N, CA, C and O atoms as CSV, one atom per row, in Angstrom:
chain,resi,resn,atom,element,x,y,z
A,1,MET,N,N,-214.410,70.603,88.913
A,1,MET,CA,C,-215.443,71.454,89.045
A,1,MET,C,C,-215.183,72.427,90.129
A,1,MET,O,O,-215.929,73.402,90.224
A,2,LEU,N,N,-214.232,72.268,90.934
A,2,LEU,CA,C,-214.000,73.397,91.715
A,2,LEU,C,C,-213.146,74.587,91.073
A,2,LEU,O,O,-213.177,75.701,91.596
A,3,MET,N,N,-212.263,74.291,89.753
A,3,MET,CA,C,-211.644,75.516,89.012
A,3,MET,C,C,-212.985,76.246,88.648
A,3,MET,O,O,-213.139,77.398,89.053
A,4,ARG,N,N,-214.018,75.602,87.862
A,4,ARG,CA,C,-215.090,76.464,87.700
A,4,ARG,C,C,-215.383,76.978,88.585
A,4,ARG,O,O,-215.365,78.189,88.365
A,5,ILE,N,N,-215.794,76.658,89.970
A,5,ILE,CA,C,-216.648,77.747,90.890
A,5,ILE,C,C,-215.376,78.746,91.341
A,5,ILE,O,O,-215.746,79.907,91.518
A,6,VAL,N,N,-214.333,78.572,91.501
A,6,VAL,CA,C,-213.188,79.469,91.706
A,6,VAL,C,C,-213.006,80.440,90.841
A,6,VAL,O,O,-212.665,81.560,91.220
A,7,SER,N,N,-213.230,80.109,89.426
A,7,SER,CA,C,-213.187,81.103,88.292
A,7,SER,C,C,-214.583,82.068,88.633
A,7,SER,O,O,-214.499,83.276,88.856
A,8,ALA,N,N,-215.819,81.333,88.631
A,8,ALA,CA,C,-216.952,82.317,88.852
A,8,ALA,C,C,-216.983,83.209,89.862
A,8,ALA,O,O,-217.457,84.345,89.888
A,9,LEU,N,N,-216.354,82.494,90.806
A,9,LEU,CA,C,-216.366,83.921,92.238
A,9,LEU,C,C,-214.731,84.611,91.998
A,9,LEU,O,O,-214.343,85.465,92.796
A,10,LEU,N,N,-214.049,84.271,91.120
A,10,LEU,CA,C,-213.020,85.408,90.745
A,10,LEU,C,C,-213.646,86.333,89.660
A,10,LEU,O,O,-213.305,87.516,89.661
A,11,VAL,N,N,-214.724,85.788,88.537
A,11,VAL,CA,C,-215.311,86.838,87.565
A,11,VAL,C,C,-216.566,87.760,88.559
A,11,VAL,O,O,-216.893,88.884,88.179
A,12,LEU,N,N,-217.037,87.296,89.518
A,12,LEU,CA,C,-217.860,88.107,90.279
A,12,LEU,C,C,-217.135,89.249,90.992
A,12,LEU,O,O,-217.369,90.457,90.986
A,13,THR,N,N,-216.078,88.447,91.683
A,13,THR,CA,C,-215.362,89.723,92.863
A,13,THR,C,C,-214.690,90.800,91.871
A,13,THR,O,O,-214.615,91.942,92.324
A,14,THR,N,N,-214.201,90.580,90.594
A,14,THR,CA,C,-213.840,91.403,89.622
A,14,THR,C,C,-214.760,92.223,89.305
A,14,THR,O,O,-214.716,93.438,89.501
A,15,ALA,N,N,-215.612,91.638,88.819
A,15,ALA,CA,C,-217.058,92.389,88.233
A,15,ALA,C,C,-217.530,93.154,89.219
A,15,ALA,O,O,-218.116,94.112,88.715
A,16,GLY,N,N,-217.561,93.199,90.744
A,16,GLY,CA,C,-218.179,93.619,91.448
A,16,GLY,C,C,-217.460,94.926,91.764
A,16,GLY,O,O,-218.088,95.933,92.091
A,17,SER,N,N,-215.761,94.884,91.634
A,17,SER,CA,C,-215.177,95.833,91.959
A,17,SER,C,C,-215.491,97.007,91.028
A,17,SER,O,O,-215.297,98.185,91.327
A,18,PHE,N,N,-215.854,96.692,90.198
A,18,PHE,CA,C,-215.930,97.776,89.274
A,18,PHE,C,C,-217.059,98.383,89.144
A,18,PHE,O,O,-217.178,99.241,88.270
A,19,VAL,N,N,-218.205,98.029,90.061
A,19,VAL,CA,C,-219.209,99.004,90.332
A,19,VAL,C,C,-218.921,100.612,91.153
A,19,VAL,O,O,-218.445,100.675,92.286
A,20,GLY,N,N,-219.188,101.452,90.590
A,20,GLY,CA,C,-219.084,102.759,91.106
A,20,GLY,C,C,-217.800,103.310,90.537
A,20,GLY,O,O,-217.506,104.500,90.661
A,21,CYS,N,N,-217.179,102.598,90.029
A,21,CYS,CA,C,-215.958,103.077,89.329
A,21,CYS,C,C,-216.025,103.589,88.236
A,21,CYS,O,O,-216.116,102.748,87.341
A,22,THR,N,N,-216.019,104.803,87.844
A,22,THR,CA,C,-216.592,105.706,86.387
A,22,THR,C,C,-214.895,106.253,85.883
A,22,THR,O,O,-214.055,106.723,86.650
A,23,PRO,N,N,-214.752,106.050,84.558
A,23,PRO,CA,C,-213.870,106.855,84.066
A,23,PRO,C,C,-213.557,108.277,84.356
A,23,PRO,O,O,-212.474,108.854,84.262
A,24,ALA,N,N,-214.595,108.685,84.688
A,24,ALA,CA,C,-214.535,110.332,84.880
A,24,ALA,C,C,-213.666,110.610,86.530
A,24,ALA,O,O,-212.954,111.585,86.774
A,25,THR,N,N,-213.936,109.606,87.373
A,25,THR,CA,C,-213.236,109.733,88.434
A,25,THR,C,C,-212.173,109.620,88.747
A,25,THR,O,O,-211.408,110.321,89.410
A,26,GLY,N,N,-212.025,107.910,87.844
A,26,GLY,CA,C,-210.558,107.263,87.812
A,26,GLY,C,C,-210.773,106.723,89.378
A,26,GLY,O,O,-209.952,107.275,90.110
A,27,GLY,N,N,-211.290,106.177,89.805
A,27,GLY,CA,C,-211.437,105.372,91.430
A,27,GLY,C,C,-210.709,104.109,91.659
A,27,GLY,O,O,-211.047,103.373,90.732
A,28,ASP,N,N,-209.974,103.558,92.339
A,28,ASP,CA,C,-209.434,102.719,92.928
A,28,ASP,C,C,-210.009,101.392,92.847
A,28,ASP,O,O,-209.341,100.379,93.053
A,29,ALA,N,N,-211.515,101.382,92.482
A,29,ALA,CA,C,-212.202,100.040,92.914
A,29,ALA,C,C,-211.783,99.115,92.293
A,29,ALA,O,O,-212.114,97.985,92.651
A,30,THR,N,N,-210.988,99.282,91.253
A,30,THR,CA,C,-210.895,98.426,90.215
A,30,THR,C,C,-209.389,97.321,91.067
A,30,THR,O,O,-209.167,96.159,90.728
A,31,LYS,N,N,-208.749,97.922,91.927
A,31,LYS,CA,C,-207.366,97.596,92.422
A,31,LYS,C,C,-207.464,96.002,93.356
A,31,LYS,O,O,-208.426,95.751,94.083
A,32,LEU,N,N,-206.430,95.162,93.183
A,32,LEU,CA,C,-207.135,93.991,93.588
A,32,LEU,C,C,-205.948,93.972,94.953
A,32,LEU,O,O,-204.999,94.734,95.132
A,33,GLU,N,N,-206.429,92.764,95.827
A,33,GLU,CA,C,-205.472,92.916,97.307
A,33,GLU,C,C,-204.145,92.664,97.014
A,33,GLU,O,O,-203.951,91.813,96.146
A,34,PRO,N,N,-203.367,93.089,97.424
A,34,PRO,CA,C,-201.934,92.406,97.234
A,34,PRO,C,C,-201.682,91.312,98.116
A,34,PRO,O,O,-202.090,91.111,99.259
A,35,GLY,N,N,-200.912,90.624,97.353
A,35,GLY,CA,C,-200.460,89.097,98.703
A,35,GLY,C,C,-200.268,88.129,97.595
A,35,GLY,O,O,-200.577,88.318,96.419
A,36,LEU,N,N,-199.738,87.102,98.092
A,36,LEU,CA,C,-199.291,85.784,97.727
A,36,LEU,C,C,-199.914,84.809,98.309
A,36,LEU,O,O,-199.777,84.578,99.510
A,37,THR,N,N,-200.846,83.967,97.348
A,37,THR,CA,C,-202.002,83.356,97.837
A,37,THR,C,C,-201.818,82.041,97.137
A,37,THR,O,O,-201.616,82.155,95.928
A,38,GLN,N,N,-201.842,80.630,97.688
A,38,GLN,CA,C,-201.994,79.303,97.347
A,38,GLN,C,C,-203.184,78.920,96.809
A,38,GLN,O,O,-204.214,79.001,97.477
A,39,LEU,N,N,-203.179,78.433,95.466
A,39,LEU,CA,C,-204.438,78.187,94.747
A,39,LEU,C,C,-204.942,76.819,94.766
A,39,LEU,O,O,-204.032,76.049,94.458
A,40,ALA,N,N,-206.161,76.152,95.037
A,40,ALA,CA,C,-206.839,75.299,95.107
A,40,ALA,C,C,-205.725,73.934,94.213
A,40,ALA,O,O,-205.430,72.831,94.674
A,41,ASP,N,N,-205.385,74.424,93.085
A,41,ASP,CA,C,-204.644,73.551,92.035
A,41,ASP,C,C,-203.378,72.959,92.845
A,41,ASP,O,O,-203.188,71.745,92.779
A,42,GLY,N,N,-202.491,73.776,93.619
A,42,GLY,CA,C,-201.368,73.675,94.362
A,42,GLY,C,C,-200.406,75.105,93.751
A,42,GLY,O,O,-199.317,75.472,94.192
A,43,SER,N,N,-201.071,75.628,92.806
A,43,SER,CA,C,-200.189,76.706,92.322
A,43,SER,C,C,-200.197,77.898,93.126
A,43,SER,O,O,-200.885,77.865,94.147
A,44,ALA,N,N,-199.442,79.132,92.804
A,44,ALA,CA,C,-199.375,80.313,93.479
A,44,ALA,C,C,-199.725,81.387,92.807
A,44,ALA,O,O,-199.295,81.581,91.670
A,45,GLN,N,N,-200.667,82.343,93.504
A,45,GLN,CA,C,-200.748,83.524,92.852
A,45,GLN,C,C,-200.205,84.986,93.548
A,45,GLN,O,O,-200.800,85.442,94.525
A,46,ALA,N,N,-199.090,85.639,92.993
A,46,ALA,CA,C,-198.796,86.816,93.471
A,46,ALA,C,C,-199.498,88.009,92.800
A,46,ALA,O,O,-199.322,88.303,91.618
A,47,ILE,N,N,-200.347,88.707,93.684
A,47,ILE,CA,C,-200.982,90.325,92.951
A,47,ILE,C,C,-199.916,91.293,94.007
A,47,ILE,O,O,-199.488,91.060,95.137
A,48,GLY,N,N,-199.699,92.592,92.973
A,48,GLY,CA,C,-198.974,93.694,93.472
A,48,GLY,C,C,-198.200,94.415,92.454
A,48,GLY,O,O,-198.183,93.861,91.354
A,49,THR,N,N,-197.492,95.628,92.570
A,49,THR,CA,C,-197.055,96.116,91.640
A,49,THR,C,C,-195.875,95.585,91.282
A,49,THR,O,O,-195.233,95.124,92.225
A,50,LEU,N,N,-195.173,95.469,89.756
A,50,LEU,CA,C,-194.406,94.872,89.275
A,50,LEU,C,C,-192.841,96.112,89.427
A,50,LEU,O,O,-192.855,97.219,88.888
A,51,GLU,N,N,-192.173,95.818,89.888
A,51,GLU,CA,C,-190.940,96.782,89.917
A,51,GLU,C,C,-189.485,95.958,89.634
A,51,GLU,O,O,-189.392,94.757,89.377
A,52,TYR,N,N,-188.469,96.851,89.742
A,52,TYR,CA,C,-187.197,95.993,89.160
A,52,TYR,C,C,-186.463,96.723,90.410
A,52,TYR,O,O,-186.790,97.865,90.735
A,53,ARG,N,N,-185.159,95.786,91.288
A,53,ARG,CA,C,-184.759,96.303,92.387
A,53,ARG,C,C,-183.242,95.994,92.128
A,53,ARG,O,O,-183.034,94.781,92.132
A,54,ASP,N,N,-182.318,96.628,91.942
A,54,ASP,CA,C,-181.223,96.496,92.018
A,54,ASP,C,C,-180.494,96.251,93.123
A,54,ASP,O,O,-179.548,96.995,93.380
A,55,LEU,N,N,-180.774,95.300,93.857
A,55,LEU,CA,C,-180.108,94.779,95.175
A,55,LEU,C,C,-179.834,93.576,94.785
A,55,LEU,O,O,-180.281,93.024,93.779
A,56,GLU,N,N,-178.820,92.979,95.857
A,56,GLU,CA,C,-178.288,91.649,95.319
A,56,GLU,C,C,-178.116,91.038,93.890
A,56,GLU,O,O,-178.556,89.913,93.656
A,57,GLY,N,N,-177.636,91.592,93.175
A,57,GLY,CA,C,-177.310,91.362,91.562
A,57,GLY,C,C,-178.883,92.163,91.019
A,57,GLY,O,O,-178.891,92.474,89.828
A,58,GLY,N,N,-179.627,92.352,91.490
A,58,GLY,CA,C,-180.758,92.712,90.626
A,58,GLY,C,C,-181.612,91.740,90.596
A,58,GLY,O,O,-181.290,90.585,90.316
A,59,MET,N,N,-183.028,92.185,90.939
A,59,MET,CA,C,-183.956,91.450,90.894
A,59,MET,C,C,-185.528,91.968,90.290
A,59,MET,O,O,-185.764,93.173,90.202
A,60,TRP,N,N,-186.367,91.120,89.964
A,60,TRP,CA,C,-187.746,91.525,89.721
A,60,TRP,C,C,-188.732,90.917,90.655
A,60,TRP,O,O,-188.958,89.716,90.802
A,61,VAL,N,N,-189.387,92.108,91.375
A,61,VAL,CA,C,-190.235,91.826,92.589
A,61,VAL,C,C,-192.016,92.449,92.264
A,61,VAL,O,O,-192.485,93.342,91.558
A,62,ILE,N,N,-192.598,91.414,93.211
A,62,ILE,CA,C,-193.588,92.131,93.344
A,62,ILE,C,C,-193.973,92.602,94.694
A,62,ILE,O,O,-193.777,91.914,95.696
A,63,LEU,N,N,-194.615,93.977,94.729
A,63,LEU,CA,C,-194.617,94.596,95.778
A,63,LEU,C,C,-196.084,94.976,95.898
A,63,LEU,O,O,-196.890,95.203,94.995
A,64,GLY,N,N,-196.274,94.998,97.431
A,64,GLY,CA,C,-197.942,95.387,98.145
A,64,GLY,C,C,-197.529,96.456,98.749
A,64,GLY,O,O,-196.369,96.534,99.154
A,65,GLY,N,N,-198.713,97.777,98.953
A,65,GLY,CA,C,-198.742,98.676,99.726
A,65,GLY,C,C,-198.021,99.663,98.910
A,65,GLY,O,O,-197.700,99.383,97.755
A,66,SER,N,N,-197.768,100.716,99.399
A,66,SER,CA,C,-197.164,101.699,98.782
A,66,SER,C,C,-196.627,102.758,99.587
A,66,SER,O,O,-197.030,102.909,100.740
A,67,GLN,N,N,-195.712,103.540,99.061
A,67,GLN,CA,C,-195.015,104.421,100.127
A,67,GLN,C,C,-196.201,105.785,100.056
A,67,GLN,O,O,-196.525,106.407,101.068
A,68,ALA,N,N,-196.619,106.014,98.999
A,68,ALA,CA,C,-197.672,107.076,98.907
A,68,ALA,C,C,-198.356,106.693,99.702
A,68,ALA,O,O,-198.799,107.732,100.191
A,69,ALA,N,N,-198.927,105.631,100.380
A,69,ALA,CA,C,-200.151,105.361,101.229
A,69,ALA,C,C,-199.543,105.684,102.909
A,69,ALA,O,O,-200.299,105.726,103.880
A,70,GLY,N,N,-198.036,105.893,102.987
A,70,GLY,CA,C,-197.776,106.560,104.302
A,70,GLY,C,C,-196.532,105.000,104.932
A,70,GLY,O,O,-196.082,104.853,106.068
A,71,GLY,N,N,-196.324,104.177,103.811
A,71,GLY,CA,C,-195.818,102.966,104.397
A,71,GLY,C,C,-194.741,102.562,103.540
A,71,GLY,O,O,-194.553,102.986,102.400
A,72,ALA,N,N,-194.239,101.954,103.980
A,72,ALA,CA,C,-192.920,101.074,102.785
A,72,ALA,C,C,-193.265,100.216,101.916
A,72,ALA,O,O,-193.386,99.160,102.538
A,73,ALA,N,N,-193.524,100.026,100.701
A,73,ALA,CA,C,-193.846,98.397,99.885
A,73,ALA,C,C,-193.312,97.328,100.391
A,73,ALA,O,O,-192.087,97.199,100.400
A,74,LYS,N,N,-194.207,96.312,100.934
A,74,LYS,CA,C,-193.481,95.300,101.602
A,74,LYS,C,C,-193.376,94.381,100.096
A,74,LYS,O,O,-194.143,94.522,99.144
A,75,THR,N,N,-192.323,93.509,100.166
A,75,THR,CA,C,-192.051,92.384,98.922
A,75,THR,C,C,-193.090,91.348,98.864
A,75,THR,O,O,-193.119,90.547,99.798
A,76,VAL,N,N,-193.902,91.242,97.965
A,76,VAL,CA,C,-194.906,90.154,97.912
A,76,VAL,C,C,-194.292,88.660,97.378
A,76,VAL,O,O,-194.732,87.591,97.798
A,77,ALA,N,N,-193.145,88.780,96.327
A,77,ALA,CA,C,-192.904,87.714,95.787
A,77,ALA,C,C,-191.475,88.154,94.788
A,77,ALA,O,O,-191.560,89.065,93.964
A,78,VAL,N,N,-190.599,87.621,94.932
A,78,VAL,CA,C,-189.626,87.611,94.189
A,78,VAL,C,C,-189.413,86.725,93.151
A,78,VAL,O,O,-189.138,85.573,93.488
A,79,ILE,N,N,-189.466,86.954,92.086
A,79,ILE,CA,C,-189.671,86.474,90.571
A,79,ILE,C,C,-188.105,85.413,90.653
A,79,ILE,O,O,-186.951,85.811,90.812
A,80,ALA,N,N,-188.518,84.231,90.510
A,80,ALA,CA,C,-187.337,83.578,90.160
A,80,ALA,C,C,-186.623,83.187,88.803
A,80,ALA,O,O,-185.415,83.060,88.597
A,81,ASN,N,N,-187.638,83.037,87.969
A,81,ASN,CA,C,-187.397,82.840,86.458
A,81,ASN,C,C,-187.473,84.051,85.760
A,81,ASN,O,O,-187.954,83.975,84.629
A,82,ALA,N,N,-187.030,85.413,86.256
A,82,ALA,CA,C,-187.025,86.644,85.692
A,82,ALA,C,C,-186.262,86.510,84.018
A,82,ALA,O,O,-186.656,87.132,83.031
A,83,ARG,N,N,-185.192,85.611,84.052
A,83,ARG,CA,C,-184.636,85.912,82.979
A,83,ARG,C,C,-185.148,85.010,81.807
A,83,ARG,O,O,-184.840,85.218,80.633
A,84,ASP,N,N,-185.841,84.136,82.168
A,84,ASP,CA,C,-186.651,83.743,81.016
A,84,ASP,C,C,-187.688,84.226,80.627
A,84,ASP,O,O,-188.167,83.697,79.625
A,85,ILE,N,N,-188.437,85.397,81.245
A,85,ILE,CA,C,-189.282,86.113,81.130
A,85,ILE,C,C,-189.342,87.702,81.111
A,85,ILE,O,O,-190.323,88.436,81.230
A,86,GLY,N,N,-187.667,88.094,80.880
A,86,GLY,CA,C,-187.506,89.490,81.174
A,86,GLY,C,C,-187.975,90.753,80.244
A,86,GLY,O,O,-188.010,91.910,80.663
A,87,SER,N,N,-188.280,90.407,79.095
A,87,SER,CA,C,-188.726,91.729,78.355
A,87,SER,C,C,-190.172,91.427,78.097
A,87,SER,O,O,-190.602,92.041,77.121
A,88,THR,N,N,-191.061,90.638,78.709
A,88,THR,CA,C,-192.598,90.596,79.249
A,88,THR,C,C,-192.443,91.400,80.838
A,88,THR,O,O,-193.443,92.070,81.095
A,89,LEU,N,N,-191.649,91.424,81.630
A,89,LEU,CA,C,-191.471,91.965,83.191
A,89,LEU,C,C,-190.977,93.420,82.545
A,89,LEU,O,O,-191.415,94.372,83.192
A,90,GLN,N,N,-190.214,93.757,81.483
A,90,GLN,CA,C,-190.236,95.357,81.291
A,90,GLN,C,C,-191.486,95.929,80.993
A,90,GLN,O,O,-191.748,96.934,81.653
A,91,THR,N,N,-192.628,95.427,79.884
A,91,THR,CA,C,-193.315,95.722,79.649
A,91,THR,C,C,-194.039,96.091,80.315
A,91,THR,O,O,-194.792,96.957,79.870
A,92,LEU,N,N,-194.217,95.627,81.788
A,92,LEU,CA,C,-195.419,95.695,82.767
A,92,LEU,C,C,-194.702,96.301,83.984
A,92,LEU,O,O,-195.288,96.284,85.067
A,93,GLU,N,N,-193.358,96.887,83.873
A,93,GLU,CA,C,-193.016,97.566,84.887
A,93,GLU,C,C,-194.024,98.781,85.844
A,93,GLU,O,O,-194.846,99.480,85.251
A,94,GLY,N,N,-193.862,98.868,87.014
A,94,GLY,CA,C,-195.042,100.156,87.376
A,94,GLY,C,C,-195.909,99.649,87.102
A,94,GLY,O,O,-196.507,100.507,86.453
A,95,ASN,N,N,-196.673,98.547,87.107
A,95,ASN,CA,C,-197.998,98.458,86.780
A,95,ASN,C,C,-198.332,97.064,87.937
A,95,ASN,O,O,-197.645,96.173,88.436
A,96,GLN,N,N,-199.707,97.462,87.998
A,96,GLN,CA,C,-199.940,95.925,89.325
A,96,GLN,C,C,-200.419,94.954,88.032
A,96,GLN,O,O,-201.056,95.080,86.986
A,97,VAL,N,N,-199.770,94.004,88.707
A,97,VAL,CA,C,-199.741,92.614,88.023
A,97,VAL,C,C,-200.678,91.545,88.475
A,97,VAL,O,O,-201.273,91.871,89.502
A,98,ILE,N,N,-200.970,90.428,88.037
A,98,ILE,CA,C,-201.294,88.814,88.522
A,98,ILE,C,C,-200.275,88.346,87.974
A,98,ILE,O,O,-199.990,88.459,86.782
A,99,ALA,N,N,-199.456,87.610,89.075
A,99,ALA,CA,C,-198.594,86.396,88.521
A,99,ALA,C,C,-198.762,85.237,89.122
A,99,ALA,O,O,-198.826,85.063,90.339
A,100,LYS,N,N,-198.860,84.154,87.995
A,100,LYS,CA,C,-199.195,82.629,88.726
A,100,LYS,C,C,-197.957,81.961,88.502
A,100,LYS,O,O,-197.242,82.290,87.555
A,101,GLY,N,N,-197.587,80.894,89.429
A,101,GLY,CA,C,-196.944,79.790,89.119
A,101,GLY,C,C,-196.782,79.106,90.197
A,101,GLY,O,O,-197.781,78.804,90.850
A,102,THR,N,N,-195.441,78.693,90.640
A,102,THR,CA,C,-195.100,77.619,91.886
A,102,THR,C,C,-194.204,78.339,93.006
A,102,THR,O,O,-193.171,78.979,92.808
A,103,LYS,N,N,-194.654,78.159,93.870
A,103,LYS,CA,C,-194.028,78.953,94.953
A,103,LYS,C,C,-192.819,77.882,95.239
A,103,LYS,O,O,-192.848,76.653,95.174
A,104,LEU,N,N,-191.637,78.863,95.615
A,104,LEU,CA,C,-190.044,77.712,95.821
A,104,LEU,C,C,-190.176,77.749,97.242
A,104,LEU,O,O,-190.629,78.723,97.844
A,105,ASP,N,N,-189.800,76.739,97.759
A,105,ASP,CA,C,-189.408,76.787,99.453
A,105,ASP,C,C,-187.588,76.321,99.138
A,105,ASP,O,O,-186.956,75.991,98.134
A,106,GLY,N,N,-187.269,76.512,100.527
A,106,GLY,CA,C,-185.861,76.448,100.908
A,106,GLY,C,C,-185.348,77.456,100.460
A,106,GLY,O,O,-186.076,78.227,99.835
A,107,ALA,N,N,-183.454,77.882,100.694
A,107,ALA,CA,C,-182.788,78.611,100.654
A,107,ALA,C,C,-182.806,79.034,99.029
A,107,ALA,O,O,-182.999,78.320,98.045
A,108,SER,N,N,-182.477,80.738,99.148
A,108,SER,CA,C,-182.149,81.313,97.824
A,108,SER,C,C,-181.007,82.158,97.949
A,108,SER,O,O,-180.527,82.304,99.073
A,109,ILE,N,N,-180.589,82.632,97.145
A,109,ILE,CA,C,-179.488,83.608,97.042
A,109,ILE,C,C,-180.005,84.779,97.251
A,109,ILE,O,O,-179.221,85.519,97.845
A,110,ARG,N,N,-181.283,85.374,96.937
A,110,ARG,CA,C,-182.450,86.344,97.156
A,110,ARG,C,C,-182.819,86.218,98.529
A,110,ARG,O,O,-183.338,85.210,99.009
A,111,MET,N,N,-182.519,87.349,99.199
A,111,MET,CA,C,-183.176,86.945,100.492
A,111,MET,C,C,-184.278,88.463,100.985
A,111,MET,O,O,-184.455,89.014,102.072
A,112,ALA,N,N,-184.860,88.738,99.527
A,112,ALA,CA,C,-186.138,89.548,99.802
A,112,ALA,C,C,-187.127,89.369,99.820
A,112,ALA,O,O,-187.912,90.193,99.352
A,113,GLY,N,N,-187.532,88.226,100.362
A,113,GLY,CA,C,-189.337,87.568,100.094
A,113,GLY,C,C,-188.879,86.468,99.464
A,113,GLY,O,O,-187.817,86.129,98.942
A,114,PRO,N,N,-190.592,85.707,99.751
A,114,PRO,CA,C,-190.849,84.520,98.893
A,114,PRO,C,C,-190.171,84.264,97.252
A,114,PRO,O,O,-189.813,85.251,96.610
A,115,GLU,N,N,-190.087,83.348,96.869
A,115,GLU,CA,C,-189.883,83.183,95.170
A,115,GLU,C,C,-191.060,82.489,94.870
A,115,GLU,O,O,-191.682,81.687,95.566
A,116,ILE,N,N,-191.362,83.053,93.335
A,116,ILE,CA,C,-192.199,81.827,92.935
A,116,ILE,C,C,-191.781,82.345,91.426
A,116,ILE,O,O,-191.522,83.466,90.989
A,117,SER,N,N,-191.834,80.926,90.773
A,117,SER,CA,C,-191.656,80.681,89.321
A,117,SER,C,C,-192.592,80.877,88.927
A,117,SER,O,O,-193.585,80.242,89.282
A,118,VAL,N,N,-192.629,82.005,87.887
A,118,VAL,CA,C,-194.014,82.416,87.139
A,118,VAL,C,C,-194.193,81.973,85.656
A,118,VAL,O,O,-193.513,82.290,84.680
A,119,THR,N,N,-195.209,81.214,85.732
A,119,THR,CA,C,-195.488,80.595,84.339
A,119,THR,C,C,-196.985,81.386,83.714
A,119,THR,O,O,-197.597,80.849,82.790
A,120,SER,N,N,-197.479,82.718,84.340
A,120,SER,CA,C,-197.903,83.651,83.229
A,120,SER,C,C,-198.060,85.015,84.182
A,120,SER,O,O,-198.241,85.109,85.396
A,121,ILE,N,N,-197.942,85.873,83.310
A,121,ILE,CA,C,-198.182,87.225,84.206
A,121,ILE,C,C,-198.769,88.001,83.518
A,121,ILE,O,O,-198.292,88.257,82.412
A,122,VAL,N,N,-200.085,88.676,83.974
A,122,VAL,CA,C,-200.720,89.571,83.236
A,122,VAL,C,C,-200.814,91.022,84.395
A,122,VAL,O,O,-200.688,91.076,85.618
A,123,LYS,N,N,-201.129,92.238,83.206
A,123,LYS,CA,C,-201.506,93.143,84.264
A,123,LYS,C,C,-203.008,93.300,84.801
A,123,LYS,O,O,-203.959,92.862,84.153
A,124,ALA,N,N,-203.178,94.052,86.215
A,124,ALA,CA,C,-204.045,93.632,86.593
A,124,ALA,C,C,-205.274,93.720,85.968
A,124,ALA,O,O,-206.132,92.846,86.090
A,125,GLU,N,N,-205.460,95.050,85.088
A,125,GLU,CA,C,-206.362,95.496,84.557
A,125,GLU,C,C,-207.168,94.321,83.707
A,125,GLU,O,O,-208.380,94.472,83.560
A,126,GLY,N,N,-206.676,93.437,83.282
A,126,GLY,CA,C,-207.208,92.596,81.923
A,126,GLY,C,C,-206.394,92.788,80.826
A,126,GLY,O,O,-206.551,91.858,80.034
A,127,ALA,N,N,-205.690,93.501,80.492
A,127,ALA,CA,C,-204.438,92.977,79.509
A,127,ALA,C,C,-203.439,92.093,79.598
A,127,ALA,O,O,-202.259,92.307,79.875
A,128,ALA,N,N,-204.091,90.874,79.293
A,128,ALA,CA,C,-202.905,89.728,79.240
A,128,ALA,C,C,-201.750,89.776,78.188
A,128,ALA,O,O,-201.745,90.011,76.979
A,129,VAL,N,N,-200.620,89.419,79.231
A,129,VAL,CA,C,-199.286,89.541,78.538
A,129,VAL,C,C,-198.929,88.356,78.989
A,129,VAL,O,O,-198.577,88.346,80.169
A,130,PRO,N,N,-198.902,86.993,78.218
A,130,PRO,CA,C,-198.508,85.841,78.918
A,130,PRO,C,C,-197.012,85.700,78.965
A,130,PRO,O,O,-196.446,86.292,78.046
A,131,ALA,N,N,-196.059,84.919,79.999
A,131,ALA,CA,C,-194.863,84.799,79.948
A,131,ALA,C,C,-194.642,83.530,79.282
A,131,ALA,O,O,-195.336,82.534,79.485
A,132,GLN,N,N,-193.685,83.585,78.504
A,132,GLN,CA,C,-192.934,82.555,77.876
A,132,GLN,C,C,-191.856,82.121,78.154
A,132,GLN,O,O,-191.364,81.215,77.481
């Protein structure tokens, strides 16, 4: 029941973000707020721009903020299981994404930010690209 309520709220929030955004203006009203959130079912959700970083052996990261906005992009999450879903990540590189999975606790060799083991990742505009 709680998941239905959360899903309904998400749909309403997303639908509300389209109000006032026309294709002619290309407004940013459809952008979701970047961040890493713990969901009610115990899973985690990371929202931000997907990018490959050639640091510490290379890693896929989800970034929030932007250098264009006058600040450095902050790492929202590092994708821990990138080798399992690499081709999916390559097709989404540079796009705003919504990744769901399990937030990992503990030590890691990648010290760039919190890690998430991704079970699904989609382009934030709604074009679904499920992780395999």
